[in-house]
Legacy VTK file of the C-alpha trace (Angstrom):
# vtk DataFile Version 3.0
C-alpha trace
ASCII
DATASET POLYDATA
POINTS 615 float
-65.895 55.525 -159.756
-65.106 52.390 -161.782
-62.357 50.045 -161.102
-59.348 49.588 -163.357
-56.713 46.512 -163.452
-54.229 45.819 -166.145
-51.140 43.451 -166.223
-48.327 42.809 -168.863
-45.357 40.361 -167.676
-44.768 36.712 -167.516
-47.577 35.813 -165.524
-51.154 34.443 -166.425
-52.737 37.762 -166.779
-56.521 36.652 -166.230
-56.028 35.665 -162.344
-54.468 38.713 -161.736
-57.169 40.848 -163.188
-59.843 38.848 -161.455
-58.612 38.880 -158.247
-57.656 42.443 -158.756
-61.445 43.397 -159.816
-63.165 41.309 -157.269
-60.606 44.229 -154.749
-61.782 47.138 -156.778
-65.820 46.001 -156.812
-66.440 48.555 -154.038
-65.675 51.405 -156.767
-68.419 49.818 -158.970
-70.025 46.605 -159.747
-73.081 46.863 -162.309
-71.082 45.405 -164.957
-67.617 44.119 -165.681
-65.219 42.797 -168.159
-61.684 41.748 -169.084
-59.565 41.751 -172.461
-56.666 39.200 -172.857
-54.279 38.876 -175.562
-53.286 35.350 -175.959
-50.252 35.816 -178.416
-52.441 36.095 -181.486
-55.899 38.179 -180.537
-57.412 40.147 -178.013
-60.053 37.693 -176.282
-62.984 39.810 -174.655
-65.887 39.263 -172.306
-67.995 41.373 -170.194
-71.455 41.242 -168.968
-73.660 42.895 -166.884
-73.434 42.087 -163.290
-70.533 41.468 -161.073
-66.935 39.880 -161.191
-68.546 36.601 -160.137
-70.939 36.762 -163.290
-67.407 38.057 -165.222
-65.635 35.137 -164.052
-67.969 32.584 -165.197
-69.100 34.281 -168.456
-65.283 34.446 -169.224
-64.010 31.039 -168.339
-66.637 29.457 -170.381
-66.826 31.725 -173.446
-63.339 32.725 -174.214
-59.524 31.922 -174.080
-58.035 32.960 -170.684
-54.541 32.291 -171.540
-52.292 35.086 -172.095
-49.822 37.274 -170.123
-51.162 41.069 -171.020
-54.836 41.720 -170.221
-56.931 44.514 -168.895
-60.186 44.250 -166.915
-62.594 46.860 -165.660
-65.556 47.007 -162.984
-68.068 49.731 -163.935
-70.269 52.337 -162.304
-72.366 53.133 -164.885
-72.360 57.049 -166.187
-73.366 57.100 -170.103
-75.587 53.710 -170.848
-77.360 51.580 -168.538
-75.988 48.731 -167.080
-75.689 46.151 -169.891
-73.534 43.859 -171.615
-72.727 46.297 -174.680
-71.730 49.049 -172.376
-69.846 47.131 -170.100
-66.031 47.875 -170.525
-63.563 47.212 -172.160
-64.412 48.705 -175.763
-63.019 47.733 -179.149
-62.230 50.791 -181.720
-63.775 50.087 -185.195
-61.058 48.194 -186.563
-60.888 46.047 -183.399
-57.018 46.726 -183.106
-57.467 48.844 -179.949
-58.852 48.377 -176.623
-59.595 50.546 -173.733
-60.880 50.568 -170.277
-61.802 54.129 -168.839
-62.859 55.334 -165.559
-64.417 59.181 -165.554
-66.814 60.948 -167.841
-65.713 62.907 -171.280
-68.095 65.953 -171.324
-67.915 66.690 -174.909
-68.132 63.267 -175.983
-71.423 63.655 -178.255
-69.688 66.630 -180.250
-66.620 64.259 -180.875
-68.934 61.384 -181.682
-70.788 63.683 -184.218
-67.658 64.132 -186.033
-66.533 60.323 -185.884
-70.099 59.337 -187.574
-69.370 61.511 -190.374
-66.016 60.153 -190.886
-67.696 56.735 -191.461
-67.154 54.953 -187.385
-70.173 53.171 -186.141
-70.885 52.896 -182.526
-72.401 49.797 -180.609
-72.669 51.147 -177.171
-73.862 54.498 -175.348
-70.852 54.979 -173.596
-68.318 57.989 -173.878
-65.788 55.454 -173.710
-66.098 53.998 -177.140
-66.005 57.362 -178.704
-62.573 58.164 -176.905
-60.965 54.809 -178.301
-62.289 55.502 -181.766
-61.121 59.261 -181.615
-57.735 57.662 -180.577
-57.778 55.252 -183.610
-58.585 58.526 -186.025
-55.733 60.071 -184.404
-53.438 57.028 -185.116
-54.704 56.928 -188.784
-54.707 60.743 -189.869
-51.440 61.563 -188.139
-49.816 58.355 -188.965
-48.517 58.263 -185.346
-47.982 55.249 -182.815
-50.551 54.605 -179.708
-48.807 56.548 -177.058
-49.110 59.645 -179.647
-52.162 59.530 -180.494
-53.536 58.924 -177.001
-51.971 62.173 -176.167
-52.960 63.951 -179.006
-56.569 62.770 -178.671
-56.648 63.299 -174.690
-55.974 66.780 -175.650
-59.129 67.223 -177.632
-61.430 65.985 -174.930
-63.035 67.870 -171.805
-63.617 65.796 -168.677
-61.973 62.966 -166.277
-60.392 59.905 -167.055
-58.067 57.190 -165.884
-57.573 54.900 -169.009
-55.501 52.132 -170.142
-55.541 51.271 -173.699
-53.596 48.793 -175.762
-52.784 47.914 -179.614
-53.506 44.762 -180.980
-50.567 45.726 -183.378
-48.302 46.136 -180.748
-48.854 43.933 -177.780
-45.886 44.563 -175.647
-46.906 47.794 -174.146
-50.202 49.367 -172.539
-50.613 53.052 -172.717
-52.355 54.869 -169.244
-53.047 58.185 -168.559
-54.882 60.110 -166.119
-57.043 63.542 -165.011
-59.032 63.486 -162.153
-59.257 59.841 -161.528
-56.746 57.804 -159.688
-54.577 55.479 -161.401
-51.563 53.225 -159.876
-48.734 51.394 -162.202
-47.359 48.411 -159.831
-43.665 47.995 -160.835
-42.255 44.156 -160.548
-39.318 42.435 -161.585
-40.028 42.814 -165.808
-43.747 43.120 -165.053
-46.058 45.848 -164.609
-49.729 46.235 -162.810
-52.187 48.906 -163.440
-54.790 49.513 -161.096
-57.255 52.185 -159.438
-55.481 51.688 -156.501
-52.647 49.437 -155.045
-54.847 46.660 -153.545
-55.092 44.501 -156.911
-51.600 44.214 -157.005
-49.898 44.429 -153.340
-49.196 40.574 -152.879
-46.852 40.802 -156.214
-44.958 44.417 -155.450
-44.820 46.919 -152.937
-43.329 49.566 -155.571
-45.998 51.926 -157.100
-45.969 55.013 -159.121
-49.258 56.918 -158.870
-49.514 59.253 -161.888
-50.514 62.981 -161.400
-52.780 64.672 -163.063
-52.523 65.151 -167.294
-49.704 62.874 -166.963
-49.813 59.494 -169.065
-47.247 56.662 -169.089
-46.288 53.765 -171.772
-45.483 51.089 -169.834
-43.583 48.250 -172.017
-42.145 45.127 -171.484
-38.072 45.015 -170.429
-37.987 48.624 -170.429
-38.471 51.724 -167.695
-41.897 53.323 -167.615
-42.023 56.406 -170.128
-43.675 59.356 -168.317
-44.972 62.522 -170.173
-47.167 65.398 -169.524
-50.187 65.451 -171.404
-50.391 69.018 -172.408
-47.300 70.038 -173.548
-45.337 66.437 -174.165
-42.716 67.183 -171.219
-40.875 64.458 -169.874
-41.965 63.760 -166.426
-40.063 61.414 -164.083
-41.958 58.256 -161.818
-41.389 58.741 -158.321
-41.518 55.033 -157.044
-43.313 54.933 -153.765
-42.538 51.775 -151.300
-46.345 50.854 -150.004
-47.111 50.148 -146.412
-50.540 48.284 -147.408
-50.282 44.725 -146.647
-52.498 41.800 -147.721
-54.521 41.154 -144.504
-55.777 44.351 -144.074
-57.687 44.118 -147.351
-59.053 40.615 -146.842
-62.077 40.282 -144.499
-60.152 38.439 -141.924
-63.329 35.814 -140.661
-66.036 38.143 -140.713
-68.657 38.022 -142.817
-68.680 41.381 -144.576
-66.000 44.118 -144.687
-68.267 46.803 -143.107
-68.493 44.486 -139.848
-64.811 44.012 -139.709
-64.118 47.765 -140.199
-66.539 48.599 -137.678
-64.552 46.493 -135.308
-61.434 47.829 -136.491
-62.244 51.331 -134.808
-60.551 50.845 -131.738
-57.257 50.066 -133.341
-58.008 52.561 -135.904
-58.474 55.376 -133.580
-55.242 54.456 -131.901
-53.245 54.150 -135.154
-54.742 57.436 -135.883
-53.431 59.480 -132.673
-50.273 57.137 -132.324
-47.017 59.473 -132.323
-49.042 62.560 -132.226
-50.818 62.561 -128.946
-48.312 62.385 -125.988
-50.441 62.791 -122.841
-47.541 61.850 -120.492
-45.545 65.304 -121.987
-48.606 67.487 -122.765
-47.958 67.628 -126.031
-49.804 67.106 -129.707
-47.360 67.077 -132.222
-48.513 66.764 -135.702
-45.847 68.067 -138.893
-48.301 69.585 -141.028
-50.125 71.943 -138.164
-46.378 72.396 -136.334
-45.164 73.646 -139.382
-48.142 75.942 -140.495
-49.200 76.778 -137.246
-49.176 80.648 -137.997
-51.445 80.183 -140.795
-53.921 78.837 -138.205
-53.994 80.967 -135.365
-54.302 84.059 -137.754
-56.907 82.985 -139.830
-60.322 84.858 -139.962
-61.847 81.483 -140.419
-61.711 77.984 -141.072
-63.776 76.622 -144.096
-64.578 72.634 -144.095
-65.292 71.300 -147.229
-66.468 67.509 -147.624
-69.132 65.159 -148.927
-71.428 62.372 -147.658
-69.723 60.924 -144.132
-66.819 63.338 -144.583
-69.330 66.524 -144.462
-70.673 64.826 -141.121
-67.185 64.428 -139.762
-66.788 68.287 -140.620
-70.230 69.042 -138.562
-68.569 67.695 -135.522
-65.224 69.529 -136.434
-67.312 72.612 -136.317
-68.584 72.409 -132.744
-64.987 71.325 -131.717
-63.081 74.159 -133.435
-65.910 76.843 -132.368
-65.998 75.348 -128.601
-62.239 74.360 -127.987
-60.303 76.786 -130.102
-62.912 79.368 -130.117
-61.887 79.694 -134.097
-65.131 80.814 -136.410
-66.034 77.489 -138.450
-67.907 77.031 -141.885
-68.893 73.709 -143.115
-69.406 73.363 -146.789
-70.813 70.686 -149.171
-67.842 70.440 -151.669
-70.145 69.639 -154.384
-72.020 73.138 -153.845
-69.120 75.327 -152.968
-67.611 76.459 -155.907
-70.802 76.528 -158.011
-72.142 79.525 -155.236
-69.092 81.774 -155.835
-67.811 81.891 -152.211
-65.789 84.295 -150.352
-62.595 83.241 -150.037
-59.804 85.193 -149.219
-55.985 84.940 -147.969
-57.102 84.899 -144.331
-58.908 81.910 -144.615
-58.005 78.316 -143.993
-59.820 75.671 -145.866
-59.558 72.045 -144.790
-60.797 69.176 -147.147
-62.020 65.749 -145.860
-61.952 62.825 -147.947
-61.559 58.925 -147.166
-60.140 57.980 -150.264
-58.661 61.352 -151.241
-59.907 61.510 -154.855
-63.351 62.869 -154.393
-63.851 64.735 -157.521
-66.171 67.735 -155.923
-63.659 68.228 -153.098
-60.656 68.174 -155.430
-62.284 71.280 -157.343
-63.204 73.022 -154.061
-59.229 72.558 -153.292
-58.470 73.908 -156.640
-60.796 77.073 -156.280
-59.503 77.923 -152.633
-56.288 77.720 -153.811
-56.665 80.113 -156.411
-58.216 82.591 -153.814
-55.080 82.309 -151.839
-56.376 80.244 -148.693
-54.402 77.791 -147.319
-55.751 74.376 -147.920
-55.123 71.640 -145.346
-56.191 67.805 -146.150
-57.541 65.165 -144.286
-57.624 61.743 -145.974
-56.903 58.086 -145.696
-54.713 57.065 -149.031
-51.688 57.808 -148.832
-50.449 59.417 -152.402
-53.895 60.474 -153.651
-54.820 63.454 -155.407
-56.048 65.345 -152.141
-52.651 64.269 -150.626
-50.640 65.751 -153.441
-53.120 68.722 -153.919
-52.934 70.408 -150.792
-50.937 72.782 -149.069
-50.106 70.360 -145.869
-52.486 67.677 -144.133
-52.510 64.604 -142.076
-53.404 61.118 -142.945
-56.063 59.012 -140.874
-54.027 56.256 -140.878
-57.492 54.102 -140.907
-56.344 51.554 -143.072
-58.028 50.255 -146.137
-61.609 50.827 -145.933
-63.522 48.234 -148.287
-67.180 48.501 -147.194
-68.692 51.501 -149.296
-70.713 52.604 -146.385
-67.903 54.435 -144.400
-67.275 53.314 -140.567
-63.829 53.683 -139.503
-63.377 56.441 -141.936
-65.716 58.685 -140.036
-64.296 58.268 -136.349
-60.620 58.673 -137.634
-61.458 61.932 -139.360
-63.334 63.033 -136.092
-59.880 61.957 -134.142
-57.506 64.045 -136.325
-59.666 66.940 -136.259
-60.118 66.541 -132.540
-56.257 66.390 -132.313
-55.819 69.774 -134.751
-58.614 71.751 -132.419
-57.244 70.580 -129.118
-53.718 71.890 -130.480
-54.636 75.264 -131.775
-56.797 75.768 -128.500
-53.461 74.999 -126.331
-51.646 77.358 -128.480
-54.230 80.014 -128.357
-54.226 79.888 -124.611
-57.821 78.749 -124.476
-57.027 75.653 -122.248
-55.005 76.008 -119.134
-52.837 72.796 -118.804
-54.643 70.827 -116.479
-57.857 71.140 -118.547
-55.734 70.357 -121.557
-54.148 67.210 -120.013
-57.579 66.023 -119.198
-58.539 66.314 -122.360
-55.082 64.081 -123.790
-55.537 61.859 -121.337
-59.658 60.932 -121.923
-58.560 60.847 -125.628
-55.913 58.177 -124.863
-58.965 56.098 -123.256
-61.464 56.350 -126.106
-60.135 53.106 -128.297
-60.813 51.184 -125.020
-64.482 52.709 -124.564
-65.194 51.921 -128.225
-64.258 48.122 -127.489
-67.033 48.550 -124.504
-69.317 49.864 -126.869
-69.029 47.213 -129.381
-70.165 44.956 -126.492
-73.374 45.905 -127.371
-73.311 44.165 -130.438
-75.639 41.129 -129.467
-78.369 43.709 -128.197
-77.975 45.804 -130.993
-78.968 42.902 -133.104
-82.161 42.059 -131.498
-83.313 45.633 -131.525
-82.838 45.545 -135.390
-85.068 42.289 -135.803
-87.818 44.540 -134.446
-87.548 47.280 -136.758
-85.977 45.533 -139.745
-89.409 46.055 -141.680
-89.575 49.954 -141.010
-90.519 51.924 -144.277
-89.087 54.916 -141.981
-87.185 56.196 -139.192
-86.228 59.405 -137.356
-82.581 60.203 -135.689
-82.428 62.855 -133.268
-79.372 64.569 -131.852
-78.192 67.900 -130.131
-74.854 69.602 -129.861
-72.241 67.329 -130.831
-74.389 64.648 -131.387
-76.656 66.188 -133.958
-74.052 65.246 -137.091
-74.296 61.739 -135.631
-77.654 61.511 -136.123
-77.417 62.789 -139.489
-74.741 59.869 -139.794
-76.740 57.146 -138.612
-79.657 58.303 -140.744
-77.224 57.680 -143.703
-75.879 54.280 -142.611
-79.279 53.328 -142.442
-80.179 54.690 -146.175
-77.058 53.862 -147.467
-76.883 49.995 -147.007
-80.725 48.947 -146.041
-82.546 51.086 -148.235
-85.050 52.546 -145.460
-85.779 55.813 -145.693
-84.222 57.806 -142.843
-83.447 61.116 -141.436
-81.219 63.022 -139.041
-82.488 66.341 -137.497
-81.557 68.349 -134.410
-83.812 67.450 -131.501
-85.023 70.637 -130.832
-86.251 71.195 -134.624
-88.659 68.056 -134.021
-91.560 70.503 -133.176
-90.839 72.573 -136.469
-91.989 69.633 -138.799
-90.949 65.860 -138.177
-93.051 65.531 -135.489
-95.699 65.343 -137.359
-94.432 61.921 -138.925
-94.434 60.355 -135.477
-96.690 57.225 -134.862
-96.560 53.790 -133.529
-95.026 52.788 -136.524
-92.061 55.034 -136.697
-88.906 54.293 -134.794
-86.916 57.205 -133.470
-83.453 56.553 -132.467
-82.277 59.612 -130.145
-78.820 60.324 -128.933
-79.097 61.424 -125.109
-75.823 61.164 -123.355
-75.490 62.831 -120.131
-73.344 65.743 -121.551
-74.754 68.976 -123.223
-78.394 69.349 -123.639
-79.380 66.251 -121.619
-82.316 67.525 -119.837
-83.921 69.108 -123.413
-83.487 65.720 -125.219
-85.055 64.445 -122.581
-88.153 66.680 -122.960
-88.020 65.529 -126.712
-87.993 61.742 -125.714
-91.352 62.568 -123.929
-92.873 64.584 -126.478
-92.244 61.397 -128.790
-93.621 58.850 -126.164
-96.768 60.837 -125.683
-97.299 60.246 -129.765
-96.561 56.109 -129.395
-93.392 56.810 -131.186
-90.792 53.726 -130.500
-88.025 55.090 -128.623
-84.357 53.827 -129.375
-82.036 55.570 -126.913
-78.259 55.703 -126.819
-77.296 56.615 -123.260
-74.762 57.248 -121.055
-73.669 54.164 -118.756
-75.942 54.029 -115.998
-78.697 56.490 -117.191
-82.042 55.424 -115.823
-84.442 58.374 -116.484
-84.287 57.629 -120.147
-84.586 54.042 -119.507
-88.207 54.662 -118.230
-89.078 56.449 -120.789
-87.463 54.550 -123.790
-88.728 51.117 -125.429
-84.876 50.237 -125.981
-81.655 51.619 -124.636
-78.258 50.955 -125.427
-75.425 52.507 -122.937
-72.166 53.865 -124.233
-69.424 54.871 -121.828
-69.279 57.997 -120.188
-66.411 60.865 -121.887
-66.228 64.354 -122.328
-68.905 65.813 -124.258
-66.905 67.027 -127.305
-65.641 63.420 -127.526
-68.932 61.450 -127.315
-69.480 61.422 -131.098
-66.952 58.574 -131.079
-68.977 56.550 -129.010
-72.210 57.287 -130.306
-71.864 56.396 -133.633
-70.782 52.725 -132.601
-74.468 51.551 -132.096
-75.872 53.191 -134.762
-73.610 51.522 -137.392
-74.148 48.237 -135.674
-77.649 48.963 -136.116
-77.640 49.778 -139.639
-75.419 46.949 -140.502
-77.534 44.165 -138.459
-80.846 45.450 -140.114
-79.262 45.013 -143.419
-78.125 41.860 -143.080
-81.713 40.863 -142.188
-83.318 42.557 -145.368
-80.768 40.560 -147.271
-79.323 43.514 -148.564
-75.618 43.693 -149.755
-73.820 45.115 -147.252
-70.509 46.060 -148.550
-71.774 47.155 -152.220
-75.257 48.914 -151.891
-77.170 49.355 -154.651
-76.046 52.867 -157.086
-73.279 53.546 -154.747
-69.607 53.506 -155.051
-66.824 53.719 -152.515
-64.876 56.661 -154.278
-66.685 59.564 -155.866
-64.088 60.584 -158.669
-67.026 62.381 -161.186
-69.505 64.848 -160.584
LINES 1 616
615 0 1 2 3 4 5 6 7 8 9 10 11 12 13 14 15 16 17 18 19 20 21 22 23 24 25 26 27 28 29 30 31 32 33 34 35 36 37 38 39 40 41 42 43 44 45 46 47 48 49 50 51 52 53 54 55 56 57 58 59 60 61 62 63 64 65 66 67 68 69 70 71 72 73 74 75 76 77 78 79 80 81 82 83 84 85 86 87 88 89 90 91 92 93 94 95 96 97 98 99 100 101 102 103 104 105 106 107 108 109 110 111 112 113 114 115 116 117 118 119 120 121 122 123 124 125 126 127 128 129 130 131 132 133 134 135 136 137 138 139 140 141 142 143 144 145 146 147 148 149 150 151 152 153 154 155 156 157 158 159 160 161 162 163 164 165 166 167 168 169 170 171 172 173 174 175 176 177 178 179 180 181 182 183 184 185 186 187 188 189 190 191 192 193 194 195 196 197 198 199 200 201 202 203 204 205 206 207 208 209 210 211 212 213 214 215 216 217 218 219 220 221 222 223 224 225 226 227 228 229 230 231 232 233 234 235 236 237 238 239 240 241 242 243 244 245 246 247 248 249 250 251 252 253 254 255 256 257 258 259 260 261 262 263 264 265 266 267 268 269 270 271 272 273 274 275 276 277 278 279 280 281 282 283 284 285 286 287 288 289 290 291 292 293 294 295 296 297 298 299 300 301 302 303 304 305 306 307 308 309 310 311 312 313 314 315 316 317 318 319 320 321 322 323 324 325 326 327 328 329 330 331 332 333 334 335 336 337 338 339 340 341 342 343 344 345 346 347 348 349 350 351 352 353 354 355 356 357 358 359 360 361 362 363 364 365 366 367 368 369 370 371 372 373 374 375 376 377 378 379 380 381 382 383 384 385 386 387 388 389 390 391 392 393 394 395 396 397 398 399 400 401 402 403 404 405 406 407 408 409 410 411 412 413 414 415 416 417 418 419 420 421 422 423 424 425 426 427 428 429 430 431 432 433 434 435 436 437 438 439 440 441 442 443 444 445 446 447 448 449 450 451 452 453 454 455 456 457 458 459 460 461 462 463 464 465 466 467 468 469 470 471 472 473 474 475 476 477 478 479 480 481 482 483 484 485 486 487 488 489 490 491 492 493 494 495 496 497 498 499 500 501 502 503 504 505 506 507 508 509 510 511 512 513 514 515 516 517 518 519 520 521 522 523 524 525 526 527 528 529 530 531 532 533 534 535 536 537 538 539 540 541 542 543 544 545 546 547 548 549 550 551 552 553 554 555 556 557 558 559 560 561 562 563 564 565 566 567 568 569 570 571 572 573 574 575 576 577 578 579 580 581 582 583 584 585 586 587 588 589 590 591 592 593 594 595 596 597 598 599 600 601 602 603 604 605 606 607 608 609 610 611 612 613 614
């Protein structure tokens, strides 16, 4: 969940490192550091706090000149966030310096052995143990840095993405990966190293993504030397041409990335179904489904695994698949799936959902499902990510970069992809008539414009936010397709405003949560005129009779709920199965405005990171 950046070439390294760390700060932001080789020595600066704090410290305390350097922004795992535990870390000799994303699970036993051999440690981190293990291998095996890294990594248990260099050989950086992403940007006599491509996109569109258990030696004037860590087999780098552009990772005039990404949803949804949804021809084309159609049609069930917001998208998909395609679906937390000895067979299809494509728990669930013989289909946003490579087939959401830690457009684009799959399977199974199928396709094409309409409630929602910004608790209620939306709305509020919020099926309110309702409790109710509308109206009346404050998300023109609720936010009418794509919009805006009014860090909420690459 940390961010790694490195540079070796002819440019000044420091500006590249700092700008790169700022772009990677979504991955972790409790401490940061840089190490720069100036031609003679390694100059190191690191500090608790954000990259802005690091740049102030570095520019006032060290020489930032040099054409080789590595940098790191941290999400603490071992040791509290402080200057000492921040990366980079030196070896005892001071010759080796390392940055690391991941967890070395057996670091304590390695540390005890190194202490016996005379090593001392300044930090509480597993990373300092790793760099000294590499140094010990260098000394005892009399090998170069690359070989020492390989031998050391064969002794560790856990996950890692590392970059390390040796003061005695300052023309190379050694990198390696297992379970945490790492990319190498390939320029003209220069190389960039990063957790994703955003730090180097303005310098090169060519990148090599390391596979698990691969390491690379990056040397000036030479091609990348790629090897397998386990057996030292030669691997050959696959240089990909990136489609990312610089404008996509900048704020573009918005105050926060989250707000920008909320407003990008009409375009993101359109990009997700563009080329796949052909309403005029009555077709849905998805290569990953078309080429594996029989596996889906003959599946006994679909298992969906995901975490966080992606899990909520999976819950929406459960309704869609079962309602439209009549295929049994189970939705699992990826973090629990592999630990309960699940029953998986060759007749199952597992769909893994992840925005980043690097979620550690979801990757582990994929591995387990494949071992059991299930067909595994991935839904993710990041091209070339680990999940994209680990699955049998898949579909990208094409949402574009999502920098804000709290997912917004990832959620709606995931639902869009899953809806396309369900519609295609429903058609192939004969669950739909031609007219009904065409109705769905035509309506799905209108969703981007209807999301634009929903976004026009922003000013109204901002006023509602001002009323409830000081609340300590909040309840979200929904039924059917909109129950998962209630869960997602509550998660957004928790993530960025730090208000305790819970989502419930509206009918479950009477089974406990109703005890919480009083005049201080805001209750957000999703009450569109589809599905269980009259039941939800009854729930609203129960809240009103107990003096709860009601914020209702309703279909345009609804007067019945308006007469009961304290605040009403309208969304356009659509088919019931598509309502989550609209009802989630006001909930995202409400969370955003409340967080801003509470002076919270919207894009980088405390204790969170965008890509959860460790358990």
